[in-house]
C-alpha positions as CSV (number, residue, x, y, z in Angstrom):
1,M,-4.8,13.3,-17.1
2,S,-2.1,12.5,-19.6
3,F,1.2,10.9,-18.8
4,P,4.3,11.3,-21.0
5,Q,5.6,8.4,-23.0
6,S,8.9,8.8,-21.2
7,I,11.1,6.1,-19.8
8,R,11.4,5.7,-16.0
9,T,14.2,3.5,-14.9
10,D,15.6,2.4,-11.6
11,S,18.9,1.9,-13.4
12,T,19.9,1.4,-17.0
13,S,23.7,1.2,-16.7
14,D,25.5,-1.5,-18.6
15,A,27.4,-2.4,-15.4
16,P,27.4,-6.1,-14.6
17,A,24.4,-7.1,-12.5
18,H,25.0,-7.7,-8.8
19,R,24.2,-11.2,-7.5
20,G,20.5,-11.7,-8.0
21,E,20.0,-8.4,-9.9
22,R,18.7,-8.6,-13.4
23,T,17.3,-6.0,-15.8
24,V,13.6,-6.4,-16.3
25,M,11.7,-4.4,-18.9
26,I,8.0,-3.8,-18.3
27,V,5.9,-2.6,-21.3
28,E,2.4,-1.7,-20.0
29,D,0.1,1.2,-20.9
30,D,-1.9,1.0,-17.7
31,E,0.1,3.5,-15.5
32,A,-1.2,2.1,-12.2
33,Y,-0.6,-1.5,-13.1
34,R,2.9,-0.8,-14.5
35,Y,3.8,1.1,-11.4
36,A,2.7,-1.7,-9.0
37,L,4.4,-4.4,-11.1
38,A,7.6,-2.3,-11.4
39,R,7.7,-1.7,-7.6
40,T,7.2,-5.4,-6.9
41,V,9.9,-6.5,-9.4
42,A,12.3,-3.8,-8.0
43,S,11.6,-5.0,-4.4
44,L,13.2,-8.4,-5.5
45,G,16.4,-6.5,-6.2
46,H,16.1,-6.3,-10.0
47,R,16.6,-3.2,-12.1
48,V,13.4,-2.1,-13.8
49,V,13.0,-0.3,-17.1
50,E,9.4,0.9,-17.6
51,M,7.9,1.6,-21.0
52,Q,4.4,2.9,-21.8
53,S,4.3,1.6,-25.4
54,G,5.9,-0.9,-27.7
55,L,7.3,2.0,-29.7
56,D,9.1,3.3,-26.6
57,A,10.5,-0.2,-26.0
58,L,11.8,-0.6,-29.6
59,K,13.5,2.8,-29.5
60,W,15.2,1.9,-26.2
61,F,16.5,-1.3,-27.8
62,D,17.7,0.6,-30.9
63,D,19.8,2.7,-28.5
64,G,21.5,-0.4,-27.2
65,G,19.4,-1.3,-24.3
66,R,19.8,-4.8,-22.9
67,I,17.5,-6.8,-20.6
68,D,17.3,-10.2,-18.9
69,A,13.5,-10.4,-19.0
70,L,10.5,-8.8,-20.7
71,I,7.1,-8.5,-19.2
72,S,4.7,-7.0,-21.8
73,D,1.0,-6.4,-22.1
74,L,-0.3,-7.9,-25.3
75,R,-2.6,-5.0,-26.2
76,L,-0.7,-1.7,-26.2
77,P,-1.8,1.8,-27.5
78,A,-3.3,1.9,-31.0
79,G,-0.8,2.8,-33.6
80,T,2.2,1.3,-31.7
81,P,3.7,-2.2,-31.8
82,N,1.8,-4.7,-29.7
83,G,3.2,-7.0,-27.1
84,V,3.8,-9.8,-29.6
85,S,5.8,-7.5,-31.9
86,V,7.9,-6.4,-28.9
87,A,8.5,-10.0,-27.8
88,L,9.5,-11.1,-31.3
89,M,12.0,-8.2,-31.5
90,V,13.5,-9.1,-28.1
91,H,13.6,-12.8,-28.9
92,R,15.6,-12.0,-32.1
93,R,18.0,-9.5,-30.6
94,Q,18.4,-11.0,-27.1
95,P,17.5,-14.7,-27.3
96,H,18.7,-15.2,-23.7
97,A,15.9,-12.9,-22.4
98,V,13.0,-14.5,-20.6
99,I,9.6,-13.3,-22.1
100,F,6.3,-13.0,-20.3
101,L,3.2,-11.7,-21.9
102,H,0.1,-10.8,-20.1
103,S,-3.4,-9.6,-21.0
104,A,-6.8,-8.8,-19.5
105,F,-8.2,-10.4,-22.7
106,E,-7.7,-14.1,-22.0
107,G,-9.1,-15.1,-25.5
108,L,-5.8,-13.8,-27.0
109,A,-3.9,-16.8,-25.7
110,D,-4.6,-18.8,-28.9
111,S,-2.6,-16.2,-30.9
112,I,0.7,-16.7,-29.0
113,D,3.4,-19.1,-30.1
114,D,4.4,-21.1,-27.0
115,D,8.1,-20.8,-28.0
116,L,7.9,-17.0,-27.9
117,G,7.0,-16.6,-24.2
118,R,4.7,-17.4,-21.5
119,L,1.2,-15.9,-21.5
120,M,-0.3,-15.0,-18.2
121,P,-3.8,-13.6,-17.6
122,K,-4.0,-10.3,-15.6
123,S,-7.0,-11.7,-13.9
124,A,-4.7,-14.1,-12.0
125,G,-3.0,-11.1,-10.3
126,M,0.7,-10.3,-10.1
127,A,1.7,-13.2,-7.9
128,P,1.9,-15.9,-10.7
129,M,3.9,-13.4,-12.8
130,I,6.4,-12.7,-10.0
131,D,6.7,-16.4,-9.1
132,A,7.4,-17.3,-12.8
133,L,10.0,-14.5,-13.0
134,Q,11.7,-15.6,-9.8
135,G,11.7,-19.2,-11.2
136,A,13.2,-18.1,-14.4
137,F,16.1,-16.5,-12.6
138,A,16.7,-19.3,-10.1
């Protein structure tokens, strides 16, 4: 089964965020994991922008997209920008955005600059990611 590389959003308007509502982009090529993470983040009252690849994310930003936080997988589909590339671009264009990177490949942690964002292993589950996100917005 093949899924399109389209964008699914709960809301992408530029309207001011309601109290507690932030825009969180999730860049993840694993459809099931992205869906579960997006639903969890949305249940906290945040707007969610879902991307399947780094290229989709970069195009969205080129069209003027703005976010408050990025959650990105490190390893994305071959031939597209990886999570570090997406994080660097977000950091340069939107320095206020909180950045979280995650990966099932824990050995990649050594390749991440601590100033860029927080690396979280997928093996820890979603709870630490959600706790960190909530802490960043507190």
